[in-house]
C-alpha positions in Angstrom: 171.3 -193.8 55.3 169.3 -195.9 52.8 168.0 -194.1 49.8 164.3 -193.8 49.2 163.0 -196.0 46.4 159.9 -195.1 44.4 158.1 -198.3 43.3 156.2 -197.3 40.2 153.9 -200.1 39.3 151.7 -197.3 38.0 153.3 -194.1 36.8 152.9 -191.6 39.6 150.8 -188.6 38.8 150.6 -185.2 40.6 147.3 -183.4 39.8 147.0 -179.6 40.7 143.5 -178.0 41.2 143.9 -174.1 40.8 140.3 -173.5 41.9 140.7 -175.2 45.2 144.5 -174.9 45.6 144.6 -178.6 46.2 147.2 -181.4 45.2 146.3 -184.9 44.4 149.1 -187.6 44.1 148.2 -190.8 42.4 150.2 -194.1 42.3 153.0 -192.9 44.6 154.7 -195.5 46.8 157.9 -194.8 48.9 160.2 -197.5 50.3 162.5 -195.9 52.9 163.2 -197.6 56.3 164.0 -194.3 58.1 160.9 -192.6 56.7 158.8 -195.7 57.5 160.1 -195.6 61.1 159.2 -191.9 61.6 155.7 -192.3 60.2 155.0 -195.5 62.1 155.5 -193.7 65.4 152.4 -191.7 64.6 148.9 -193.0 65.4 146.8 -194.2 62.6 144.5 -191.1 63.1 147.3 -188.5 63.0 149.4 -190.1 60.1 147.6 -188.3 57.2 148.0 -184.9 58.7 151.6 -185.6 59.7 152.5 -186.7 56.1 150.9 -183.5 54.7 152.9 -181.4 57.1 156.1 -183.3 56.3 155.5 -182.8 52.5 154.9 -179.0 53.0 158.0 -178.5 55.2 160.2 -180.5 52.8 158.9 -178.6 49.8 159.6 -175.2 51.4 163.1 -176.3 52.5 164.0 -177.6 49.0 162.7 -174.3 47.4 164.9 -172.2 49.7 167.9 -174.4 49.0 167.4 -174.0 45.2 167.0 -170.2 45.5 170.1 -169.9 47.7 172.1 -171.9 45.3 171.0 -169.7 42.4 171.9 -166.5 44.3 175.3 -167.8 45.2 175.9 -168.8 41.6 174.9 -165.3 40.3 177.1 -163.6 42.9 180.1 -165.6 41.9 179.5 -164.9 38.2 179.1 -161.2 38.8 182.3 -161.0 40.9 184.1 -162.7 38.0 182.6 -160.2 35.5 183.8 -157.3 37.6 187.3 -158.6 37.7 187.3 -159.1 33.9 185.9 -155.5 33.3 188.5 -154.0 35.6 191.3 -155.7 33.7 189.8 -154.4 30.4 189.4 -150.8 31.6 193.0 -150.7 33.0 194.4 -152.1 29.8 192.4 -149.8 27.6 192.2 -146.6 29.8 195.4 -146.5 31.8 196.2 -147.3 35.4 193.2 -145.3 36.9 190.7 -147.0 34.7 187.6 -145.0 33.9 188.3 -142.4 36.6 190.7 -140.5 34.5 188.4 -140.3 31.6 185.4 -139.3 33.8 187.4 -136.5 35.4 188.1 -135.0 32.0 184.3 -134.6 31.6 182.8 -134.3 35.1 185.8 -133.2 37.2 186.9 -129.6 38.2 187.5 -127.5 35.0 186.0 -130.4 33.0 184.0 -130.0 29.9 180.7 -130.1 31.7 181.7 -127.4 34.2 182.9 -125.1 31.4 179.7 -125.6 29.5 177.5 -124.8 32.5 179.6 -121.7 33.3 179.0 -120.4 29.8 175.3 -120.8 30.3 174.6 -120.0 33.9 177.6 -118.0 35.1 177.8 -114.3 35.9 178.5 -113.5 32.2 176.7 -116.5 30.9 174.0 -116.4 28.2 171.2 -117.2 30.7 172.2 -114.4 33.1 172.4 -111.9 30.3 169.2 -112.8 28.4 166.9 -113.8 31.3 168.2 -112.8 34.7 169.6 -109.4 34.1 167.4 -106.8 35.9 168.8 -103.9 33.9 168.1 -105.6 30.5 164.6 -104.4 29.6 164.2 -107.2 27.1 164.8 -109.9 29.8 161.8 -111.3 31.7 163.3 -110.1 35.0 163.8 -106.6 33.5 160.3 -106.5 32.3 159.0 -107.6 35.7 161.0 -104.8 37.4 159.5 -102.3 35.0 155.9 -103.5 35.7 156.4 -103.5 39.5 157.8 -99.9 39.4 154.7 -98.8 37.5 152.6 -100.1 40.4 154.6 -98.9 43.4 157.1 -96.2 42.5 156.1 -92.5 42.1 152.9 -90.4 42.4 151.7 -91.8 39.0 151.9 -95.4 40.2 148.8 -97.6 40.6 149.2 -98.2 44.3 149.8 -94.5 45.1 146.6 -93.7 43.2 144.6 -96.4 45.1 145.9 -95.1 48.5 145.1 -91.5 47.8 142.1 -90.6 50.1 141.5 -87.4 48.1 141.1 -89.2 44.7 137.4 -89.9 44.1 136.4 -93.5 43.7 139.8 -94.8 45.0 139.5 -97.6 47.6 140.9 -95.2 50.3 138.4 -92.5 49.3 135.5 -94.9 49.7 136.8 -96.1 53.0 137.1 -92.5 54.2 133.5 -91.9 53.2 132.3 -95.0 55.1 134.2 -93.9 58.2 132.8 -90.4 58.1 129.3 -91.8 57.6 129.7 -94.1 60.6 131.0 -91.2 62.7 128.0 -89.1 61.8 125.8 -92.0 63.0 127.7 -92.1 66.3 127.4 -88.4 66.7 123.7 -88.5 66.0 123.3 -91.3 68.5 125.2 -89.4 71.2 123.2 -86.2 70.6 119.9 -88.2 70.7 121.0 -89.9 74.0 121.9 -86.5 75.6 118.6 -85.0 74.4 116.7 -87.9 75.9 118.6 -87.6 79.2 117.5 -83.9 79.4 113.9 -84.9 78.7 114.0 -87.6 81.4 115.1 -85.0 83.9 112.0 -82.9 83.2 109.3 -85.6 82.8 108.2 -88.7 84.8 109.7 -91.0 82.2 112.6 -91.6 84.5 110.6 -94.3 86.3 110.4 -96.5 83.2 114.2 -96.7 83.0 114.3 -97.7 86.7 111.8 -100.4 85.9 114.0 -101.7 83.1 116.9 -102.0 85.6 114.6 -103.8 88.1 113.3 -106.3 85.5 116.8 -107.4 84.6 117.8 -107.7 88.3 114.6 -109.6 89.3 115.2 -112.1 86.5 118.8 -112.6 87.7 118.0 -113.3 91.3 114.9 -115.4 90.7 116.6 -117.7 88.1 118.0 -120.2 90.6 114.5 -120.8 92.0 112.7 -120.9 88.6 110.3 -118.2 89.9 108.4 -116.4 87.1 108.8 -112.7 86.7 106.1 -110.6 84.9 106.2 -106.9 84.2 102.5 -105.8 84.6 102.8 -102.0 85.2 100.8 -101.2 82.1 98.1 -103.8 82.7 95.1 -103.3 84.9 94.7 -105.7 87.7 91.7 -107.2 89.6 90.8 -103.8 91.1 90.9 -102.1 87.7 94.0 -100.0 88.5 97.7 -100.2 87.6 99.0 -100.7 91.2 102.0 -103.2 91.2 104.7 -103.0 88.6 106.0 -106.6 88.8 104.5 -109.9 89.8 106.8 -112.8 90.9 105.2 -116.3 91.1 106.9 -118.6 93.5 107.9 -122.0 92.2 108.5 -124.9 94.7 107.9 -128.7 94.5 106.1 -128.6 97.9 103.4 -126.2 96.8 100.0 -127.7 96.5 97.4 -125.7 94.7 97.8 -122.2 93.5 101.4 -120.9 93.9 101.8 -117.6 95.9 102.8 -114.3 94.3 105.0 -111.4 95.4 104.1 -108.0 94.0 106.9 -105.4 93.4 106.1 -101.7 93.4 108.9 -99.5 91.9 109.3 -96.0 93.3 111.6 -93.7 91.3 110.6 -90.5 93.1 111.9 -89.0 96.4 108.7 -88.0 98.3 107.8 -91.3 100.0 105.4 -91.4 103.0 105.3 -94.6 105.0 101.6 -94.4 106.1 98.4 -96.2 105.4 97.4 -93.4 103.1 100.9 -93.3 101.6 103.3 -96.1 100.5 102.0 -98.8 102.9 98.4 -98.3 101.7 99.7 -98.5 98.1 101.3 -101.9 98.9 98.0 -103.2 100.4 96.2 -102.1 97.2 98.9 -103.7 95.1 98.5 -107.0 96.9 94.7 -107.0 96.2 95.0 -105.7 92.7 97.6 -108.4 91.7 96.1 -111.2 93.9 99.4 -111.5 95.7 100.4 -112.6 99.3 103.4 -110.3 99.8 104.4 -106.8 98.6 107.8 -105.2 98.2 108.3 -101.5 97.5 111.8 -100.7 96.1 113.0 -97.1 95.8 115.6 -95.7 93.4 116.6 -92.9 95.7 118.0 -93.4 99.3 115.4 -94.0 102.0 114.8 -91.8 105.0 117.2 -92.5 107.9 114.4 -93.8 110.2 113.6 -96.5 107.6 117.1 -97.4 106.5 117.8 -99.3 103.3 115.5 -102.2 104.5 112.5 -102.6 106.8 109.7 -105.1 107.2 106.1 -104.2 107.9 103.2 -106.4 109.2 104.8 -109.7 108.1 103.7 -109.2 104.5 105.3 -106.0 103.3 109.0 -104.9 102.9 110.2 -101.4 101.9 113.8 -101.2 100.6 116.2 -99.2 98.6 117.7 -100.6 95.4 121.2 -99.4 96.4 124.3 -99.5 94.2 124.3 -103.3 93.8 120.7 -104.2 94.5 121.6 -106.2 97.7 118.6 -104.8 99.8 116.2 -105.9 97.0 117.8 -109.3 96.8 117.3 -109.7 100.6 113.7 -108.5 100.4 112.9 -111.0 97.7 114.4 -114.0 99.4 112.9 -113.1 102.8 109.5 -112.6 101.2 109.8 -115.9 99.5 110.8 -117.6 102.8 107.8 -116.0 104.6 105.4 -117.3 102.0 106.8 -120.8 102.0 106.7 -120.9 105.8 103.0 -120.1 105.8 102.4 -123.0 103.3 104.6 -125.5 105.2 102.0 -126.2 108.0 102.5 -130.0 107.6 106.3 -129.5 108.1 106.1 -127.3 111.3 107.8 -129.9 113.5 110.7 -130.4 111.1 111.4 -126.7 110.3 113.4 -124.6 112.7 111.3 -121.4 112.6 113.2 -119.8 115.4 116.5 -120.2 113.6 115.0 -118.8 110.4 113.8 -115.7 112.2 117.2 -115.3 113.8 118.9 -115.4 110.4 116.5 -112.9 109.0 117.2 -110.6 112.0 120.9 -110.9 111.5 120.6 -110.1 107.7 118.5 -107.0 108.6 121.1 -105.8 111.2 124.0 -106.4 108.7 122.2 -104.3 106.1 121.7 -101.5 108.6 125.4 -101.7 109.5 126.3 -101.4 105.8 124.1 -98.4 105.3 125.6 -96.7 108.4 129.2 -97.2 107.1 128.2 -95.8 103.7 126.5 -92.8 105.2 129.6 -91.9 107.2 131.8 -92.3 104.1 129.5 -89.9 102.2 129.8 -87.3 104.9 133.6 -87.3 105.1 133.7 -87.5 101.3 136.4 -90.2 101.1 137.0 -93.9 101.7 139.7 -95.9 103.2 140.9 -99.5 102.6 139.7 -100.5 106.1 136.1 -99.2 105.7 135.9 -100.6 102.2 136.9 -104.0 103.5 134.3 -103.7 106.3 131.6 -103.1 103.7 132.7 -106.1 101.6 132.8 -108.3 104.6 129.3 -107.4 105.6 128.0 -108.0 102.1 129.6 -111.4 102.1 128.1 -112.2 105.5 124.6 -111.1 104.2 124.8 -113.4 101.2 126.1 -116.3 103.3 123.1 -115.8 105.6 120.7 -115.8 102.6 122.2 -119.2 101.6 121.8 -120.4 105.2 118.2 -119.2 105.2 117.4 -121.3 102.0 119.2 -124.3 103.3 117.4 -124.3 106.7 114.1 -124.0 105.0 114.8 -126.7 102.5 116.3 -129.2 105.1 113.0 -129.1 107.0 111.0 -130.2 104.0 113.3 -132.6 102.1 112.7 -135.6 104.3 108.9 -135.4 103.8 109.2 -134.7 100.1 111.5 -137.7 99.6 
């Protein structure tokens, strides 16, 4: 291979620019047939970029070769040094070289081990002066003495702090706080029992029943966004207090003034279902609260001829609250359905009124069946798993019928609303 020749008519100059990291080569001419042939194969447009790449690749390769040569040289020289040092150590320190001398200092029973044993061993100075628990002058001994003053004996600090009989000790203060809270609980219980006795003697019992009703009405009306107002202490349109709650029906199909349901709470037992009795009160409550429907709900069981639920004149329902409020839930949802049916005149063709009335009749019959089973259980004074299951099954059936009632009513109006 022909060697490259540099023709230096002008002394070549390589200029480096640190700011731009650029290289400028001036006056450089290379005469090399092999290199000429390689570069001539490139097009005139690609030759400058090819030459730059060739220069970069060559420079990197040369740098690596130089570094490798230096590393190999250093390695050989270091190996030679190790051989020389080994010969020196063996000639000066015996056949084992430095190993024998190091063992004398660092090996088992060497000087370092003996020195450490004297300082840190069981009888060493450090164990005696610092770590001996029985030495009152050592830090460990002093710490033991301090801890015993806090925890050991009746005169210790902790014993004093945990003594509930010692005034101003933490346990004494906690004891006083507990006794104080117990006094408050006792007073609250006595007050509750006293109120309970008073409630038995005066008509205040009705207000407690109204509190229970308010919570229950808010619960069952929540899914419909109906508004519940407790109005028993406010005079109505007729200037009297008839009607304890007013429920305003909310529905997207309602045009104009939304209809209202008035609830009359009855906590007493003497209820007469006549025009001069409860039914007359419900008519007055409807007028007084400007409602379209009235529900009377009793706290005590209803007479047998009424049952736990009964409708009157298409705009009144009388029901018992019961142990879980199911009759009142039925009364509210049936009353709501009746009111919306009266307002859905434009949807009469789409709404299956006969089916709705059939569902309401089924709900009423299921409620009566539930009351009948409960009445028999009361007479015999015990329950059985079978009868309990029957009651639960009827209650599930009633709630499924209530959902069907709402679905049937809604399906007849959705198409027109959409």
